[in-house]
C-alpha angles and dihedrals in degrees: 000000000000136000111249140197115212113205129196106223113214113062092009112052093017134028110271114261116166109255095352115197105130115098091214089060095049117111126171116239113251109289093353094136091048090050091053091048092050092051093048091049085058091051099256120148112226119221127174119215113185138167109227105187090158085083092056091045091053096243092122139345137246091263088060090054091051091046091054092047090050089051090052090051091050091051091049092048088059086060093046094251140094149187110252097214143353125215123181138176116220095181131110125171095227096035121159089221105071096209089063098040101111146108109246140172093232094067109091129271078048113083097223099112092047094046092048091050090049090054095045098043107037094242120197093227098193092058098040133092144170131239115204140153101223136061089241089062091055091046090053091050092050092048089052091051099249134110120264128207124200114226116198108181132287126086110350088200092058090046091051091049089054091048091050089052090052090047090051089052088054090052093253098108135120 
């Protein structure tokens, strides 16, 4: 069992670009790599949980999502760090691509991605939390039984340091 940080991707780990899938448009959020390294140095597992409705809308496909995640991993490897797992939801109830037009529990604010990751990665739930940039991220965290923290731009490293201080105050620290 390991404590885990769940990150939303767009607007948290990377600069928000509507329906990002092109590598050439990818840009890390300020101090995102340093934040990941800090968390890993404190023995946190890092898991990304991201809604990817651009698939359902026909803007890009699931292979494009995987390609971008592989690029992120390659960039992190150059900095001697990594993301432990990526989960994404390609569904949207009113999708233009019929195969993705569905209500599902994995689309945040549903907790499905988080719960699946918890099952597959032996997550120490009491010492785990999510960082997201939307209310739906926090709702998903709450529904999964973990704390959620709302990131709203600036240095992700400084934000993470503040979250770790709050976690320590709760008795969930290092």
